[in-house]
C-alpha positions in Angstrom: 115.3 -44.8 38.5 115.5 -46.3 35.0 113.1 -45.3 32.3 110.4 -47.8 31.5 111.0 -50.0 28.5 109.2 -49.0 25.4 106.1 -51.1 24.8 105.8 -52.4 21.3 102.7 -53.9 19.7 103.4 -57.5 18.9 103.8 -58.3 15.2 101.3 -60.5 13.5 102.7 -64.0 13.0 103.7 -64.8 9.5 101.6 -67.6 7.9 103.1 -69.9 5.3 102.9 -68.3 1.9 101.5 -65.0 3.4 103.0 -61.9 4.7 101.2 -59.2 6.7 101.1 -55.9 4.9 100.2 -52.5 6.5 99.9 -49.1 4.9 98.7 -46.4 7.3 95.4 -47.4 8.7 94.9 -50.2 6.2 96.2 -53.7 6.7 96.1 -56.9 4.7 97.9 -60.1 3.8 100.3 -60.2 0.9 100.1 -63.6 -0.9 103.1 -64.1 -3.3 101.5 -67.1 -5.0 98.7 -65.2 -6.8 101.2 -62.6 -7.9 103.4 -65.3 -9.4 100.4 -66.9 -11.1 99.3 -63.6 -12.5 102.7 -62.8 -14.0 103.1 -66.3 -15.5 99.5 -66.2 -17.0 100.1 -62.7 -18.4 103.3 -64.0 -20.2 101.3 -66.9 -21.6 98.6 -64.5 -22.8 101.2 -62.4 -24.6 102.6 -65.5 -26.4 99.1 -66.8 -27.3 98.2 -63.4 -28.6 101.3 -63.2 -30.7 100.8 -66.7 -32.1 97.2 -65.8 -32.9 98.2 -62.7 -34.8 100.9 -64.5 -36.6 98.7 -67.2 -38.2 96.8 -66.5 -41.4 97.1 -66.2 -45.1 100.1 -64.0 -44.5 102.1 -65.8 -41.8 104.3 -63.9 -39.5 106.8 -65.3 -36.9 106.0 -64.7 -33.3 109.2 -62.7 -32.8 108.2 -60.4 -35.7 104.7 -60.0 -34.2 106.2 -59.0 -30.9 108.6 -56.6 -32.6 105.8 -55.0 -34.5 103.7 -54.6 -31.4 106.6 -52.7 -29.8 107.1 -50.4 -32.8 109.2 -52.5 -35.1 108.4 -54.5 -38.3 108.1 -53.3 -41.9 105.1 -51.6 -43.4 103.4 -54.8 -44.4 103.7 -56.4 -41.0 102.4 -53.3 -39.3 99.3 -53.3 -41.6 98.6 -56.9 -41.0 99.3 -57.0 -37.3 98.0 -53.6 -36.1 95.1 -53.0 -38.4 93.8 -56.5 -39.4 94.6 -58.9 -36.6 95.2 -57.0 -33.4 91.6 -55.8 -33.0 90.3 -59.3 -33.2 92.8 -60.6 -30.6 92.1 -57.6 -28.3 88.4 -58.2 -28.6 88.9 -61.8 -27.6 91.1 -60.9 -24.6 88.7 -58.2 -23.4 85.7 -60.5 -23.8 87.3 -63.4 -22.0 88.5 -61.2 -19.2 85.1 -59.6 -18.7 83.4 -63.0 -18.6 85.9 -64.4 -16.2 85.5 -61.5 -13.7 81.7 -61.7 -14.0 81.8 -65.4 -13.2 84.2 -64.9 -10.3 81.8 -62.3 -8.8 78.7 -64.4 -9.3 80.3 -67.6 -7.9 81.5 -65.7 -4.8 78.2 -63.9 -4.1 76.1 -67.1 -4.7 78.7 -69.3 -2.9 78.3 -71.8 -5.7 80.9 -72.8 -8.4 78.0 -73.4 -10.9 76.8 -69.8 -10.7 78.1 -68.1 -13.9 76.4 -65.8 -16.4 76.2 -68.6 -19.0 74.5 -71.0 -16.6 72.0 -68.7 -14.8 70.6 -66.9 -17.8 72.5 -63.6 -17.8 74.2 -64.2 -21.1 71.1 -65.6 -22.7 69.1 -62.6 -21.5 71.6 -60.4 -23.2 71.6 -62.7 -26.2 67.8 -62.8 -26.5 67.6 -59.0 -26.4 70.3 -58.7 -29.1 68.7 -61.3 -31.3 65.4 -59.4 -30.9 67.1 -56.2 -32.3 68.8 -58.2 -35.1 65.7 -60.0 -36.2 62.8 -57.6 -35.6 64.8 -54.4 -35.7 66.4 -55.1 -39.1 69.8 -55.9 -37.6 70.5 -52.3 -36.5 73.7 -51.6 -38.4 74.5 -55.3 -38.7 76.7 -57.3 -36.3 79.9 -55.8 -37.7 78.7 -52.3 -37.2 76.4 -52.4 -34.2 78.6 -50.1 -32.1 77.9 -47.3 -34.6 74.2 -47.3 -33.7 74.5 -48.6 -30.2 71.4 -50.7 -30.8 72.6 -54.2 -30.0 74.9 -53.4 -27.1 72.3 -51.4 -25.3 69.7 -54.1 -25.9 72.1 -56.8 -24.6 72.9 -54.8 -21.5 69.2 -54.2 -20.8 68.4 -57.9 -21.5 71.1 -59.0 -19.1 69.9 -56.7 -16.4 66.3 -57.8 -16.8 67.1 -61.5 -16.8 69.5 -61.2 -13.8 67.0 -59.2 -11.8 64.3 -61.7 -12.5 66.6 -64.6 -11.3 67.6 -62.6 -8.2 64.0 -61.8 -7.2 62.8 -65.4 -7.7 65.7 -66.9 -5.9 65.4 -64.5 -2.9 64.1 -66.2 0.2 65.5 -64.4 3.3 68.8 -64.4 1.5 70.4 -66.1 -1.5 71.0 -69.8 -1.5 73.4 -71.0 -4.1 71.6 -74.0 -5.5 68.3 -72.2 -5.6 69.9 -69.4 -7.6 71.4 -71.9 -10.1 68.2 -73.9 -10.5 66.0 -70.8 -11.1 68.7 -69.4 -13.4 68.6 -72.6 -15.5 64.8 -72.4 -15.7 65.0 -68.7 -16.8 67.6 -69.6 -19.3 65.4 -72.4 -20.8 62.7 -69.8 -21.4 65.1 -67.4 -23.0 66.5 -70.1 -25.3 63.0 -71.0 -26.4 62.3 -67.3 -27.1 65.5 -67.1 -29.2 64.5 -70.1 -31.2 61.1 -68.6 -31.9 62.7 -65.4 -33.1 64.9 -67.4 -35.4 61.9 -69.2 -36.9 60.1 -65.9 -37.7 63.1 -64.1 -39.1 64.2 -63.7 -42.6 66.8 -66.1 -43.9 69.6 -63.5 -43.9 68.7 -62.1 -40.4 68.4 -65.7 -39.0 71.8 -66.6 -40.4 73.3 -63.4 -39.0 71.8 -64.0 -35.6 72.8 -67.7 -35.5 76.5 -66.9 -36.2 76.4 -64.3 -33.4 74.8 -66.8 -31.0 77.6 -69.3 -31.5 80.1 -66.7 -30.2 82.4 -65.4 -32.9 85.3 -63.0 -33.1 85.3 -62.9 -36.9 85.7 -59.5 -38.6 86.1 -57.7 -35.3 87.7 -54.2 -35.7 88.6 -51.2 -33.6 84.9 -50.3 -33.7 84.4 -53.1 -31.2 87.6 -52.7 -29.2 87.2 -49.0 -28.2 83.7 -49.2 -26.6 84.5 -52.5 -25.0 87.7 -51.1 -23.5 85.8 -48.1 -22.1 83.2 -50.3 -20.5 85.9 -52.5 -18.9 87.9 -49.4 -17.8 84.8 -48.4 -15.7 83.5 -51.8 -14.5 86.8 -53.7 -13.8 88.2 -51.1 -11.3 84.8 -50.9 -9.7 84.9 -54.7 -9.3 88.4 -54.5 -7.8 87.3 -51.8 -5.3 84.3 -54.0 -4.2 86.4 -57.2 -4.1 87.3 -56.8 -0.4 83.6 -57.7 0.3 83.7 -61.0 -1.6 85.5 -62.8 1.2 82.8 -61.8 3.7 80.0 -62.8 1.4 81.3 -66.4 1.4 79.8 -66.7 4.8 76.1 -66.7 5.7 74.3 -63.4 5.9 74.3 -63.1 9.7 78.1 -63.7 9.8 78.7 -61.2 7.0 76.7 -58.6 8.8 78.6 -59.4 12.0 81.9 -58.5 10.4 80.5 -55.1 9.1 79.3 -55.9 5.6 76.1 -54.3 4.4 75.0 -57.5 2.7 72.2 -56.2 0.4 74.1 -53.2 -0.7 77.2 -55.3 -1.4 75.3 -57.9 -3.3 73.5 -55.3 -5.4 76.7 -53.5 -6.4 78.6 -56.6 -7.2 75.8 -58.2 -9.2 75.4 -55.0 -11.2 79.1 -55.0 -12.1 79.0 -58.8 -12.9 75.9 -58.4 -15.1 77.3 -55.3 -16.8 80.6 -57.2 -17.7 78.7 -60.2 -19.0 76.3 -58.2 -21.0 78.9 -56.0 -22.6 81.1 -59.1 -23.4 78.0 -60.9 -24.9 77.2 -57.8 -27.0 80.7 -57.7 -28.4 81.1 -61.4 -29.4 78.0 -63.3 -28.6 77.4 -65.7 -25.8 80.8 -67.5 -25.5 80.2 -70.5 -23.2 82.1 -71.8 -20.2 84.7 -69.1 -19.9 82.9 -67.5 -16.9 82.3 -70.9 -15.4 85.8 -72.5 -15.7 88.3 -69.7 -15.3 87.4 -68.5 -11.8 87.6 -72.0 -10.4 90.9 -72.8 -12.1 92.3 -69.5 -10.7 91.0 -70.3 -7.2 92.6 -73.7 -7.2 95.9 -72.6 -8.7 96.2 -69.7 -6.3 95.0 -71.8 -3.3 92.6 -69.1 -2.0 89.1 -69.3 -0.6 87.3 -67.3 -3.3 88.2 -66.7 -7.0 90.8 -63.9 -7.3 89.5 -61.3 -9.8 92.8 -60.2 -11.3 94.0 -63.8 -12.0 90.6 -64.8 -13.3 90.6 -61.8 -15.7 94.0 -62.7 -17.2 93.2 -66.4 -17.3 89.9 -65.7 -19.1 91.7 -63.6 -21.6 94.2 -66.3 -22.2 91.6 -69.0 -22.6 89.6 -67.0 -25.1 92.6 -66.0 -27.2 93.9 -69.6 -27.2 90.5 -70.9 -28.2 90.3 -68.4 -31.0 93.7 -69.6 -32.2 92.5 -73.2 -32.2 89.2 -72.2 -33.9 91.1 -70.5 -36.7 93.8 -73.2 -37.3 92.5 -76.6 -36.2 90.5 -77.4 -39.4 92.7 -75.7 -41.9 90.8 -73.3 -44.0 87.5 -73.9 -42.1 87.1 -71.4 -39.3 85.1 -72.4 -36.2 83.3 -69.9 -33.9 85.3 -69.5 -30.8 82.3 -70.3 -28.7 82.3 -73.9 -30.0 85.9 -74.4 -28.9 85.3 -73.0 -25.4 82.3 -75.2 -25.1 84.4 -78.3 -26.0 87.1 -77.3 -23.5 84.6 -76.3 -20.7 82.0 -79.0 -20.9 84.2 -81.7 -19.2 84.9 -79.3 -16.4 81.1 -78.7 -15.8 80.7 -82.5 -15.6 83.5 -82.6 -13.1 81.8 -79.9 -10.9 78.5 -81.8 -11.0 80.1 -85.1 -10.1 82.0 -83.4 -7.2 78.9 -81.7 -5.9 77.1 -85.1 -5.9 80.0 -86.7 -4.0 79.9 -83.9 -1.4 76.2 -84.3 -1.0 76.6 -88.0 -0.2 79.4 -87.4 2.3 
């Protein structure tokens, strides 16, 4: 009598552009396209950063900038690149990446592409608290040295948490509905903008000018004093976001469906929103409320990668690339006149907001 044939578990069919991946008890789908997009975007980020560090009163070629970053270059190039220009570029990349990840999380949780920290009041909550410290607290140690005293970043973090909690509580009605969250967030933001304008009217001239520059979103005079704490905050919050990212796909569905596939909806939302608010608040404290990065980058990443929800890693690198490129444009577009980077991102992002609004109106009519 012959031995029975070995029974094998049928392999999962391969989907176009996807490959099943299994490691021990964990399984998933490997998507080559997001990995390719991530690699290409990272290369563009490196070139944009090198170009940004090469422009200035002491111009340096991109090849020399790259050589200096990897240990080459003469003493003058090392001083200009590593001490004077690298901190500003790193601050822009970290701020852009933090805002993009925050926007990707909020858009996935709210199931609405308009849900971003600069639309629903998170950034302006952080901004209002920071302006309060600058105006009524004597500016702490000034915008350039606020990390020394921790006054402005802590105020911005607290302001972002308070404003986002208020939006969440007011939008809650047996769950979170995307458009209700956006509308309430816009209303809260209008109140915060009015509060900021009042603070500017009662401030001294120097303090008001200092706060106004900060409110436009600027990377001017950023140093290692800003890079180090921002890097520490992102080293904690970004890995936490990536760990919680597996729940974002389930949160795209309604609450009952999400619970049916094993997601603890309230706990997942709370953890993800805390990470998103923390990233947006820290980024706002570092460079001011830079507009539209959190709104635009996650949706561009989702469309390029052709996935259902914004991919966090691609959104991070894309946000860093957009902010560094906008800073390059802000520094060089008008010759010797330097624009705040927030103005450039607003010019680039406003048309995309109009596109999203027009598309939402067409979908509502269909």
